[in-house]
C-alpha positions as CSV (number, residue, x, y, z in Angstrom):
1,M,-22.5,27.0,19.7
2,N,-20.3,29.9,21.0
3,R,-17.1,28.5,22.3
4,P,-14.9,30.3,24.9
5,F,-11.7,32.0,23.8
6,L,-9.2,29.5,25.2
7,P,-6.0,28.0,24.0
8,R,-6.5,25.0,21.7
9,L,-4.3,22.8,19.7
10,L,-4.5,23.9,16.1
11,L,-4.1,20.8,14.1
12,S,-2.3,22.2,11.1
13,G,1.3,22.9,10.3
14,L,2.5,24.4,7.1
15,L,6.3,24.3,6.8
16,V,7.3,26.6,3.9
17,A,10.9,26.7,2.8
18,S,10.1,28.8,-0.2
19,T,7.0,29.5,-2.4
20,A,9.1,30.4,-5.4
21,G,8.4,27.1,-7.2
22,F,7.8,23.5,-6.7
23,L,11.1,22.2,-7.8
24,A,12.9,24.9,-5.8
25,G,12.5,22.8,-2.7
26,S,9.4,24.2,-1.0
27,T,7.7,21.7,1.2
28,F,4.2,21.6,2.7
29,R,3.2,18.9,5.2
30,M,1.3,18.4,8.4
31,G,3.2,19.8,11.3
32,A,4.8,17.4,13.8
33,L,2.2,16.6,16.4
34,P,3.8,15.6,19.7
35,V,2.0,13.6,22.4
36,P,0.1,16.1,24.6
37,Q,1.6,16.4,28.1
38,G,-1.4,18.0,29.9
39,P,-5.1,18.5,29.8
40,V,-4.6,21.4,27.3
41,R,-1.7,22.0,25.1
42,T,-1.3,24.7,22.4
43,L,0.6,23.8,19.2
44,L,0.8,26.4,16.5
45,G,2.1,25.6,13.0
46,E,4.6,27.6,11.0
47,W,2.2,28.9,8.3
48,A,4.6,30.9,6.3
49,P,7.9,32.7,6.8
50,G,7.2,35.6,9.2
51,A,3.6,34.7,9.9
52,P,2.4,35.7,13.4
53,A,1.9,33.3,16.2
54,G,-1.2,33.2,18.3
55,D,-4.1,31.1,19.5
56,P,-7.1,29.9,17.5
57,V,-10.2,31.9,18.2
58,G,-12.9,29.8,16.6
59,S,-14.9,30.3,13.4
60,E,-17.5,32.3,15.2
61,I,-15.1,35.1,15.7
62,C,-14.0,35.0,12.0
63,G,-17.7,35.2,11.1
64,A,-18.2,38.5,12.9
65,C,-16.4,40.3,10.0
66,H,-16.6,37.8,7.2
67,A,-20.3,36.8,7.6
68,D,-21.0,35.7,4.1
69,I,-17.9,33.6,3.7
70,A,-18.3,32.1,7.2
71,A,-21.9,31.2,6.5
72,A,-21.1,29.6,3.2
73,Q,-18.1,27.7,4.6
74,E,-20.2,26.4,7.4
75,A,-22.4,24.6,4.8
76,H,-19.4,23.3,2.9
77,P,-18.8,19.5,3.1
78,M,-15.3,20.2,4.6
79,A,-17.0,21.8,7.6
80,R,-18.8,18.6,8.3
81,T,-15.9,16.2,7.9
82,G,-15.7,15.5,11.6
83,R,-18.1,15.7,14.5
84,P,-18.5,14.3,18.0
85,L,-21.2,11.8,18.7
86,D,-23.7,14.3,20.1
87,A,-27.4,14.1,20.0
88,E,-27.5,15.6,16.5
89,A,-25.1,12.9,15.2
90,V,-27.0,10.1,16.8
91,D,-30.2,11.3,15.1
92,S,-28.5,11.7,11.8
93,W,-26.6,8.5,11.6
94,F,-27.8,6.1,14.2
95,S,-31.5,6.3,14.3
96,A,-33.5,3.1,14.8
97,D,-34.3,2.9,11.1
98,R,-30.6,3.2,10.2
99,L,-29.5,0.6,12.7
100,A,-32.0,-2.0,11.5
101,P,-30.6,-3.0,8.0
102,A,-28.0,-5.7,7.7
103,V,-24.3,-4.8,7.1
104,L,-22.9,-5.5,3.7
105,W,-19.6,-7.3,4.0
106,R,-17.0,-7.7,1.3
107,S,-14.3,-9.8,3.0
108,E,-14.5,-13.5,3.6
109,G,-15.4,-14.6,7.1
110,P,-18.3,-15.4,9.3
111,E,-21.9,-14.9,8.1
112,A,-23.2,-11.4,8.4
113,A,-25.3,-12.3,11.5
114,E,-22.1,-13.4,13.3
115,R,-20.3,-10.1,12.7
116,P,-20.4,-6.8,14.6
117,R,-23.3,-4.3,14.4
118,Y,-24.1,-0.9,16.0
119,R,-26.4,-1.0,19.0
120,A,-27.9,1.8,21.1
121,A,-26.1,1.9,24.5
122,A,-26.8,3.8,27.8
123,E,-24.3,6.5,26.9
124,G,-24.5,6.6,23.1
125,I,-23.8,4.0,20.4
126,D,-21.5,1.0,20.5
127,L,-20.2,-1.3,17.8
128,V,-20.9,-4.8,19.4
129,D,-19.3,-8.0,18.4
130,P,-21.5,-11.2,18.7
131,A,-19.0,-12.4,21.4
132,G,-20.1,-9.4,23.5
133,E,-17.1,-7.1,23.0
134,R,-18.1,-3.4,22.6
135,A,-16.4,-0.3,21.2
136,P,-18.1,3.0,21.9
137,V,-18.5,5.5,19.0
138,H,-16.9,8.8,20.0
139,A,-17.0,10.7,16.7
140,V,-17.9,10.3,13.1
141,F,-15.5,11.2,10.2
142,G,-16.7,12.1,6.8
143,S,-19.0,14.8,5.4
144,G,-21.8,12.4,4.6
145,L,-21.8,13.0,0.9
146,R,-20.5,9.5,0.4
147,G,-20.9,8.3,3.9
148,V,-19.3,8.4,7.3
149,T,-16.9,6.2,9.4
150,P,-17.4,6.1,13.2
151,V,-14.3,6.2,15.3
152,Q,-13.3,5.4,18.9
153,F,-10.6,7.2,20.9
154,A,-8.7,5.2,23.5
155,P,-7.5,6.9,26.7
156,D,-3.9,6.0,25.7
157,G,-4.1,8.1,22.6
158,A,-4.8,5.3,20.1
159,M,-7.8,5.4,17.8
160,R,-9.9,2.8,16.1
161,E,-11.6,3.3,12.8
162,L,-14.6,1.1,13.5
163,R,-15.1,-1.8,11.2
164,V,-18.6,-0.7,10.0
165,S,-19.2,2.5,7.9
166,W,-22.3,4.1,6.4
167,S,-22.6,4.3,2.6
168,H,-24.9,7.1,1.5
169,G,-25.1,5.7,-2.1
170,L,-26.1,2.3,-1.0
171,G,-28.2,3.5,1.9
172,S,-26.6,0.8,4.1
173,W,-23.9,0.0,6.6
174,I,-20.9,-1.5,4.9
175,E,-17.6,-3.0,5.9
176,T,-15.2,0.0,6.3
177,P,-13.1,0.2,3.1
178,G,-9.5,-0.8,4.0
179,S,-10.5,-2.8,7.0
180,E,-10.9,-6.1,5.2
181,N,-7.6,-7.4,6.7
182,D,-8.1,-6.1,10.2
183,R,-7.3,-8.7,12.8
184,H,-9.7,-7.3,15.4
185,P,-13.4,-7.9,14.6
186,L,-14.3,-4.3,15.7
187,G,-11.3,-2.7,13.9
188,D,-7.6,-2.5,14.5
189,L,-6.2,0.2,16.8
190,D,-4.1,2.9,15.2
191,S,-1.2,4.3,17.2
192,P,-1.4,7.7,18.9
193,R,0.8,9.1,16.1
194,E,-1.6,7.8,13.5
195,M,-4.5,9.1,15.5
196,R,-3.1,12.7,15.6
197,N,-2.4,12.7,11.8
198,C,-5.9,11.4,11.1
199,V,-7.6,13.9,13.5
200,G,-5.6,16.7,11.9
201,C,-7.7,16.5,8.8
202,H,-11.1,16.1,10.5
203,A,-10.7,18.9,13.1
204,T,-9.6,22.5,13.2
205,A,-8.5,22.8,16.8
206,V,-8.4,20.3,19.6
207,V,-8.5,20.5,23.4
208,W,-6.7,17.4,24.8
209,N,-8.1,15.4,27.6
210,G,-5.0,13.6,28.6
211,L,-3.9,11.8,25.4
212,A,-7.3,11.8,23.7
213,P,-9.2,14.7,22.1
214,D,-11.8,16.4,24.3
215,L,-15.0,15.7,22.3
216,E,-17.0,18.7,23.5
217,Q,-14.3,21.5,23.6
218,S,-12.5,20.7,20.4
219,E,-13.5,22.4,17.1
220,W,-14.4,19.6,14.7
221,G,-14.6,19.8,10.9
222,V,-12.5,22.1,8.7
223,G,-13.1,25.7,9.9
224,C,-11.5,29.0,9.0
225,E,-8.3,28.5,11.0
226,R,-7.6,25.1,9.6
227,C,-6.5,26.8,6.4
228,H,-5.8,30.4,7.5
229,G,-3.9,29.7,10.7
230,P,-4.4,31.1,14.2
231,G,-6.6,34.1,14.1
232,E,-5.8,35.8,17.5
233,A,-3.5,38.5,16.2
234,H,-5.7,39.2,13.2
235,A,-8.9,39.4,15.3
236,R,-7.3,41.8,17.9
237,S,-5.9,44.2,15.3
238,A,-8.2,43.7,12.3
239,N,-5.0,43.7,10.2
240,S,-5.4,41.5,7.1
241,G,-1.7,41.0,7.0
242,L,-1.8,39.1,10.3
243,V,-3.4,35.9,8.9
244,F,-2.2,33.3,6.4
245,N,-3.9,33.4,3.0
246,P,-3.4,30.3,0.9
247,G,-5.0,32.1,-2.0
248,R,-1.8,34.1,-2.4
249,L,0.4,31.0,-3.0
250,D,1.5,30.2,-6.5
251,P,-0.5,27.4,-8.0
252,A,2.0,24.6,-7.4
253,A,2.4,25.6,-3.8
254,E,-1.4,25.8,-3.4
255,V,-1.8,22.2,-4.5
256,R,0.8,21.1,-2.0
257,F,-1.0,23.2,0.7
258,C,-4.3,21.4,0.0
259,G,-2.4,18.2,-0.1
260,Q,-1.9,18.4,3.6
261,C,-5.2,16.6,3.8
262,H,-5.9,15.7,0.2
263,R,-2.5,14.1,0.2
264,Q,0.7,14.3,-1.9
265,P,2.3,11.5,-3.9
266,A,5.0,11.0,-1.2
267,D,2.2,10.2,1.3
268,F,1.7,6.9,-0.5
269,E,3.7,3.8,-1.2
270,P,5.5,4.1,-4.5
271,L,3.9,1.1,-6.1
272,E,0.4,2.4,-5.1
273,V,1.2,5.4,-7.3
274,L,3.0,3.7,-10.2
275,R,0.3,1.0,-10.5
276,R,-2.4,3.7,-10.4
277,E,-4.3,1.8,-7.6
278,L,-7.9,2.7,-7.4
279,G,-7.6,4.0,-3.9
280,L,-5.6,7.0,-5.1
281,A,-8.9,8.5,-6.4
282,R,-9.9,9.2,-2.8
283,H,-7.0,11.7,-2.6
284,A,-7.2,14.4,-5.1
285,G,-4.0,16.2,-4.3
286,G,-1.7,13.2,-4.7
287,S,-3.4,12.3,-8.0
288,L,-3.3,15.8,-9.4
289,M,0.4,16.2,-8.7
290,M,1.1,13.0,-10.7
291,S,-0.7,14.5,-13.8
292,A,1.5,15.7,-16.6
293,C,-0.7,18.9,-16.5
294,F,0.9,19.6,-13.1
295,R,4.3,18.1,-13.5
296,A,5.2,19.5,-16.9
297,S,3.8,23.1,-16.3
298,P,5.7,26.0,-14.8
299,A,5.0,26.2,-11.0
300,E,3.6,29.7,-11.4
301,T,1.0,28.8,-14.1
302,T,0.2,25.1,-13.4
303,I,-3.3,23.8,-12.7
304,A,-4.4,24.4,-9.1
305,C,-7.2,23.2,-6.8
306,T,-9.0,26.6,-6.8
307,D,-9.1,26.8,-10.5
308,C,-12.0,24.4,-10.4
309,H,-13.1,24.4,-6.7
310,D,-14.3,27.1,-4.4
311,P,-12.9,26.3,-0.9
312,H,-15.6,28.3,0.8
313,R,-18.8,27.3,-1.0
314,A,-20.2,23.9,-1.9
315,E,-20.6,23.4,-5.6
316,T,-22.9,21.3,-7.7
317,S,-20.7,21.2,-10.8
318,V,-17.2,22.2,-11.8
319,A,-17.5,21.2,-15.5
320,E,-17.6,24.8,-16.9
321,R,-14.7,26.0,-14.8
322,S,-12.7,22.9,-15.7
323,R,-13.2,23.5,-19.5
324,A,-11.8,27.0,-19.1
325,V,-8.8,25.6,-17.3
326,C,-8.2,22.9,-19.9
327,R,-8.4,25.4,-22.7
328,R,-5.6,27.5,-21.2
329,C,-3.2,25.0,-22.8
330,H,-5.5,23.0,-25.2
331,E,-6.9,25.8,-27.3
332,D,-8.4,23.6,-29.9
333,P,-9.7,20.4,-28.2
334,A,-11.3,19.1,-31.4
335,A,-8.0,19.0,-33.2
336,A,-6.4,17.1,-30.4
337,H,-8.8,14.2,-30.7
338,R,-8.5,12.0,-33.7
339,Y,-11.5,9.7,-33.2
340,E,-13.7,11.2,-30.5
341,R,-16.4,13.8,-31.4
342,V,-15.1,16.7,-29.2
343,T,-16.1,20.3,-29.3
344,A,-15.3,23.3,-27.2
345,A,-18.4,22.6,-25.1
346,S,-17.5,18.9,-24.4
347,D,-17.1,17.8,-20.8
348,C,-13.4,17.2,-20.3
349,L,-14.0,15.6,-16.9
350,A,-16.0,12.6,-18.2
351,C,-13.0,11.2,-20.0
352,H,-10.0,12.6,-18.3
353,L,-11.2,12.8,-14.6
354,P,-13.7,9.9,-14.4
355,Q,-15.6,8.8,-11.4
356,R,-14.2,5.8,-9.6
357,E,-16.9,3.9,-7.8
358,E,-14.8,0.9,-6.7
359,V,-13.2,2.7,-3.8
360,F,-16.2,3.4,-1.5
361,P,-19.1,1.3,-2.4
362,G,-22.1,3.2,-3.6
363,A,-20.1,6.4,-4.2
364,G,-17.8,7.8,-6.8
365,F,-14.5,9.7,-6.3
366,T,-13.2,11.9,-9.1
367,D,-9.9,10.6,-10.3
368,H,-7.7,13.7,-10.4
369,W,-4.8,12.0,-12.2
370,I,-5.5,13.8,-15.5
371,R,-4.5,11.5,-18.4
372,V,-5.8,9.4,-21.2
373,Q,-7.3,6.6,-19.3
374,G,-5.8,3.2,-19.7
375,T,-3.2,0.9,-18.2
376,P,0.0,2.2,-16.6
377,P,3.0,2.8,-18.8
378,A,5.0,-0.2,-20.0
379,P,7.9,-1.3,-17.7
380,G,11.1,0.5,-18.8
381,S,9.3,3.0,-21.0
382,S,10.3,6.7,-20.9
383,E,6.9,7.5,-19.4
384,E,7.5,5.1,-16.5
385,R,11.0,6.4,-16.0
386,A,9.7,9.9,-15.8
387,E,7.2,9.0,-13.2
388,I,9.7,7.1,-11.1
389,E,12.2,10.0,-11.3
390,Y,9.5,12.5,-10.3
391,L,8.5,10.4,-7.3
392,E,12.1,10.1,-6.3
393,L,12.4,13.9,-6.4
394,L,9.3,14.2,-4.2
395,Y,10.6,11.8,-1.6
396,R,14.0,13.6,-1.5
397,N,12.3,17.0,-1.1
398,E,10.2,15.5,1.7
399,L,13.2,14.0,3.4
400,A,14.8,17.4,3.6
401,G,12.3,18.4,6.3
402,D,12.2,17.4,9.9
403,H,10.5,14.1,10.7
404,D,10.1,11.8,13.6
405,P,12.0,8.5,13.2
406,V,9.0,6.5,12.1
407,E,8.2,8.9,9.3
408,E,11.8,9.2,8.3
409,A,12.0,5.4,8.1
410,R,8.9,5.3,5.9
411,L,10.3,7.9,3.5
412,L,13.7,6.2,3.3
413,V,12.3,2.8,2.6
414,A,10.1,4.2,-0.1
415,L,13.0,6.1,-1.6
416,G,15.1,2.9,-1.5
417,E,12.3,1.1,-3.5
418,L,12.4,3.8,-6.1
419,L,16.2,3.7,-6.4
420,F,16.0,-0.1,-6.7
421,A,13.4,0.3,-9.5
422,Q,15.9,2.4,-11.4
423,G,18.6,-0.2,-11.1
424,L,20.6,1.8,-8.6
425,G,21.2,-1.2,-6.3
426,D,24.1,0.0,-4.1
427,T,22.4,3.4,-3.4
428,A,19.1,1.6,-2.8
429,I,20.7,-0.7,-0.2
430,E,22.4,2.2,1.5
431,T,19.1,4.1,1.7
432,L,17.2,1.0,3.0
433,E,19.9,0.5,5.7
434,R,19.4,4.2,6.8
435,G,15.7,3.5,7.0
436,L,16.3,0.4,9.2
437,E,18.5,2.5,11.5
438,A,15.5,4.8,12.2
439,E,12.3,3.4,13.6
440,P,10.6,1.5,10.8
441,D,7.1,0.3,11.5
442,Y,5.9,-3.2,10.7
443,Q,5.0,-2.6,7.1
444,R,8.3,-0.8,6.4
445,L,10.3,-3.8,7.9
446,L,8.4,-6.1,5.6
447,K,9.1,-4.0,2.5
448,A,12.7,-3.4,3.3
449,A,13.2,-7.1,3.9
450,A,11.6,-7.9,0.5
451,L,13.9,-5.5,-1.3
452,L,17.0,-6.8,0.6
453,R,16.1,-10.3,-0.3
454,Q,15.8,-9.4,-4.0
455,T,19.3,-7.9,-3.9
456,G,20.8,-11.0,-2.2
457,R,21.2,-9.4,1.3
458,A,19.5,-12.4,2.9
459,E,21.2,-11.8,6.3
460,S,19.9,-8.3,6.5
461,A,16.5,-9.3,5.3
462,D,16.4,-12.0,8.0
463,A,17.3,-9.5,10.7
464,A,14.6,-7.1,9.5
465,L,11.9,-9.8,9.5
466,T,13.0,-11.0,12.9
467,R,12.4,-7.5,14.2
468,A,9.0,-7.5,12.6
469,T,8.0,-10.7,14.3
470,S,8.9,-9.2,17.6
471,M,7.0,-6.0,16.8
472,E,3.8,-7.8,15.8
473,P,3.8,-11.3,17.3
474,E,0.2,-11.9,16.4
475,A,0.6,-11.1,12.7
476,A,1.3,-14.0,10.4
477,Q,3.0,-12.1,7.5
478,A,6.5,-11.5,9.0
479,F,6.7,-15.1,10.3
480,F,5.8,-16.4,6.8
481,D,8.2,-14.1,5.1
482,L,11.0,-15.1,7.5
483,G,10.4,-18.8,7.0
484,D,10.0,-18.5,3.3
485,L,13.4,-16.6,3.1
486,R,15.2,-19.2,5.1
487,L,13.6,-22.0,3.0
488,A,14.8,-20.3,-0.2
489,E,18.3,-20.1,1.3
490,G,18.3,-23.9,1.8
491,R,17.8,-23.6,5.6
492,G,14.8,-25.8,6.0
493,T,15.3,-26.6,9.7
494,A,15.6,-22.8,10.5
495,A,12.5,-22.2,8.4
496,V,10.3,-24.6,10.4
497,G,9.8,-22.4,13.5
498,P,8.6,-19.2,11.9
499,L,6.4,-21.1,9.4
500,E,4.8,-23.1,12.2
501,R,4.0,-19.8,13.9
502,A,2.5,-18.4,10.7
503,R,0.4,-21.6,10.4
504,E,-0.9,-21.1,14.0
505,L,-1.9,-17.5,13.2
506,D,-3.4,-18.2,9.7
507,A,-4.7,-21.7,9.7
508,T,-6.7,-21.2,6.5
509,S,-3.8,-20.1,4.3
510,T,-2.9,-22.5,1.5
511,I,0.5,-20.9,0.8
512,V,1.5,-21.1,4.5
513,A,0.6,-24.8,4.7
514,A,2.4,-25.5,1.5
515,R,5.6,-23.7,2.6
516,L,5.5,-25.4,6.0
517,G,5.3,-28.7,4.3
518,A,8.3,-27.8,2.2
519,A,10.2,-26.8,5.3
520,Y,9.5,-30.1,7.0
521,R,10.6,-31.9,3.8
522,E,13.9,-30.0,3.6
523,A,14.4,-30.6,7.3
524,G,14.1,-34.3,6.9
525,R,10.7,-34.5,8.6
526,I,9.0,-36.2,5.6
527,D,5.9,-37.5,7.3
528,E,5.1,-34.0,8.7
529,G,5.8,-32.6,5.2
530,L,3.3,-34.9,3.7
531,R,0.7,-34.0,6.3
532,E,1.0,-30.3,5.5
533,G,1.2,-30.9,1.8
534,L,-2.1,-32.8,1.9
535,A,-3.6,-30.1,4.1
536,A,-2.6,-27.4,1.5
537,V,-4.3,-29.3,-1.3
538,E,-7.4,-29.8,0.9
539,L,-7.5,-26.0,1.6
540,A,-7.3,-25.1,-2.1
541,A,-7.4,-27.9,-4.7
542,S,-6.9,-25.2,-7.4
543,S,-3.5,-24.0,-5.9
544,M,-0.6,-24.8,-8.2
545,T,1.8,-24.2,-5.3
546,A,0.0,-26.7,-3.0
547,W,0.2,-29.5,-5.7
548,L,3.8,-28.6,-6.5
549,E,5.0,-28.9,-2.9
550,L,2.9,-32.1,-2.4
551,G,4.5,-33.6,-5.5
552,L,8.0,-32.8,-4.3
553,T,7.3,-34.3,-1.0
554,R,5.9,-37.4,-2.6
555,W,9.1,-37.6,-4.7
556,R,11.2,-37.3,-1.6
557,R,9.3,-40.2,-0.2
558,R,9.9,-42.1,-3.4
559,E,6.2,-42.4,-4.2
560,L,6.9,-41.8,-7.8
561,T,3.5,-42.4,-9.3
562,K,1.8,-40.1,-6.8
563,A,4.6,-37.5,-7.3
564,D,4.0,-37.6,-11.1
565,E,0.2,-37.2,-10.6
566,A,0.7,-34.2,-8.2
567,L,3.3,-32.5,-10.4
568,R,1.2,-33.0,-13.6
569,T,-1.8,-31.5,-11.7
570,A,0.3,-28.4,-10.8
571,H,1.3,-28.2,-14.5
572,R,-2.3,-28.2,-15.6
573,L,-3.1,-25.4,-13.2
574,D,-0.2,-23.3,-14.4
575,S,1.6,-24.6,-17.5
576,D,4.2,-21.7,-17.4
577,A,5.2,-21.9,-13.8
578,P,9.1,-22.3,-13.8
579,P,9.3,-24.4,-10.7
580,V,6.7,-26.8,-12.0
581,L,8.5,-27.1,-15.4
582,D,11.8,-27.7,-13.6
583,A,10.4,-30.3,-11.2
584,L,8.4,-32.3,-13.7
585,A,11.2,-32.3,-16.3
586,R,13.7,-33.6,-13.7
587,L,11.3,-36.3,-12.5
588,L,10.5,-37.5,-16.1
589,A,14.1,-37.5,-17.3
590,L,16.7,-37.6,-14.5
591,D,15.3,-39.8,-11.7
592,P,17.2,-43.1,-11.4
593,D,14.0,-45.1,-11.4
594,P,12.6,-45.5,-14.9
595,E,9.1,-46.1,-13.6
596,V,7.8,-42.7,-14.5
597,R,10.3,-41.7,-17.1
598,D,9.1,-39.8,-20.2
599,V,12.1,-38.1,-21.8
600,T,10.3,-36.7,-24.8
601,E,7.9,-34.8,-22.5
602,A,10.8,-33.8,-20.2
603,R,12.6,-32.3,-23.2
604,R,9.6,-30.2,-24.2
605,L,9.2,-28.9,-20.6
606,A,13.0,-28.1,-20.3
607,E,13.1,-26.3,-23.6
608,R,10.1,-24.2,-22.6
609,L,11.7,-23.3,-19.3
610,A,15.0,-22.3,-21.0
611,G,13.0,-20.3,-23.5
612,F,11.6,-18.1,-20.7
613,G,15.2,-17.1,-19.8
614,G,16.0,-16.4,-23.4
615,Y,18.3,-19.5,-23.5
616,E,20.7,-17.5,-21.4
617,E,19.8,-18.3,-17.8
618,P,22.4,-20.8,-16.5
619,Y,20.2,-22.9,-14.2
620,S,17.6,-23.7,-16.9
621,L,20.4,-24.3,-19.4
622,D,22.1,-26.8,-17.0
623,L,18.8,-28.7,-16.7
624,L,18.3,-28.6,-20.5
625,A,21.8,-30.1,-21.0
626,A,21.0,-32.9,-18.6
627,V,17.7,-33.7,-20.4
628,Y,19.4,-33.7,-23.8
629,A,21.9,-36.2,-22.4
630,A,19.1,-38.4,-21.0
631,D,17.6,-38.3,-24.5
632,G,20.8,-39.5,-26.0
633,D,21.7,-36.2,-27.7
634,F,25.2,-35.8,-26.1
635,E,26.5,-33.4,-28.7
636,L,23.8,-30.9,-28.0
637,A,24.1,-31.7,-24.3
638,V,27.8,-30.7,-24.3
639,R,27.2,-27.5,-26.2
640,T,24.4,-26.5,-23.9
641,A,26.3,-27.4,-20.8
642,E,29.3,-25.4,-22.0
643,F,27.2,-22.3,-22.4
644,A,25.6,-22.9,-19.0
645,V,29.0,-22.9,-17.4
646,S,30.0,-19.7,-19.2
647,Q,26.8,-18.0,-18.1
648,A,27.2,-19.1,-14.5
649,E,30.8,-17.7,-14.5
650,T,29.6,-14.4,-16.0
651,A,27.0,-14.2,-13.3
652,G,29.6,-14.8,-10.5
653,A,27.9,-18.1,-9.5
654,E,31.2,-20.0,-9.2
655,A,29.9,-22.8,-6.9
656,F,27.2,-23.6,-9.4
657,A,29.6,-23.3,-12.3
658,Q,31.8,-25.9,-10.7
659,E,28.8,-28.3,-10.3
660,A,27.9,-27.7,-14.0
661,R,31.5,-28.5,-15.1
662,E,31.3,-31.8,-13.3
663,R,28.1,-32.7,-15.2
664,L,29.7,-31.5,-18.5
665,T,32.5,-34.0,-18.0
666,L,29.8,-36.8,-17.8
667,Y,28.2,-35.7,-21.1
668,R,31.6,-35.6,-22.9
669,E,32.0,-39.2,-21.8
670,G,28.6,-40.2,-23.1
671,E,27.1,-40.6,-19.6
672,V,23.7,-39.4,-18.2
673,W,23.5,-37.5,-15.0
674,R,20.8,-38.9,-12.7
675,S,19.6,-37.1,-9.6
676,T,16.6,-36.4,-7.3
677,D,18.0,-33.0,-6.3
678,L,15.5,-30.2,-6.3
679,P,17.1,-27.0,-5.0
680,Y,14.2,-24.9,-3.6
681,R,16.2,-21.7,-4.0
682,R,16.4,-22.0,-7.8
683,F,13.3,-19.9,-8.6
684,E,13.7,-16.9,-6.4
């Protein structure tokens, strides 16, 4: 279709500080995409220093002079990665035969017949919930090689990735990967900011109809100008210098350029990268940049995307090209393999860039993190430290650019997490606080709160979680985290409110019911605590936490036999859980009532618990001393208690050290300490 020459929003922005080398500070990223203010708004990215400005002209104009390349590129999967729901798309993806099969669901929930399905509608195709709610399909994203995901654009600029996608490999509709936790049955709405970032990789130029894309006038899919920049000046003058050419970038810069859509490591959460989560295989750029082949090579000679891939022509195999790339550094592959039968003709990809089929059911993604396959590096190893330091560098480079407050908060919280992982606590906290001063979204508030909690900043964590509950009042996680934090701080009464709200929002969660029962117990509402404890066990009889909390509540009610049964059940379910070892040892050795006393068993449990801390952790040593005294071994009780006091003083836990000194006095006098005290905060 010939499109008129009119101003359109080019959805690309390449900000280049320098292309001299990756570690010299050059940064590539999607350009900032402001909310459109009128029916048509032009936004042009800075493609390179000194590159000309202008308007996009459309791929048809480019094809007038570059016919062969334009024709090949039009058949490339990238060109089909986005399309409006026109008649051709309906015939391709929503024919009667395609609409008939059942949807394959992976998440728990209602039966498939009670979940949404696509239905023909008067004006196209709708995803229809059994309750009657409908969401129209406005466009489909994905080339179709693996499948497609239909999307809906809302008039206010939001976008919904619909809950049902097509899997080419399975030949069936499936639950959209990543939507398993969506709260809305048709799919959660993404913000206008998220919509623009998403559309930016599935379209070349957009005409805006208010805050939503104009489906007919926009240029969908990845066309010439998505990579080469606005072609107006080039088309008018036929001057090859008036267009951006990514092929002239050095290899490291080229990977970052492709990473605009194929992602960079700093686009992910740090733990997603460090744990090598399977979803990374969907994003070749981010994975490739983590490879030692990329990180350890000079920027001007490192491996690049176009070494193996032709951006203009679809390919059936890259095996031969990849072998040539590998042999640039690995000249004798046979000598580098001790056990495998490898020759110069062997397929390097099969072992070092395997297909991951777990990400999108029925289809494989090539894992571009080139490495010897296996588990992540051991915690604290030099390899892990190198990866963390590299990620830190990437985040710092990214923060050097201009960002809106939401993105700045994301980057700062992630950087804080990486600093925390390196033991740089004070710097990590300072970075997290800067992130909280920006505009963190819901997930960043949760993450910042978790890190603050780990570093003992309970007040700051409480404030962050309170903000999160206001931001997403229908989401259970922040309410649960807030209540759990307060409970761990010994503030049972203050924990009840948020945990009650979490229970309302997620009535089937065992952990929420168990923690609410604990909050009721600590607030003195014992009967309500028992009710929730029993409910937690009923929800999941295999939950150690449910039985633990029920046992503690039974103990508080002085139902000692039932408390013993519940705690022993928790111990059978997880024999190494520290809070279970602690609770059961205390019940069996320290309770004033001898009804359930078994000091021999308590001694075994307490020694096991102390062993987990290397016999150096003061709380478990204090318990062990009390159990030794209960067993009549006062000499050993005194020595253990003295060490517990010393360790508490070293750790700066002066209040606890004073309590331990008082117990030590009892042991020196040959007396046993009896108590029903079970500090909830002990096992943070």
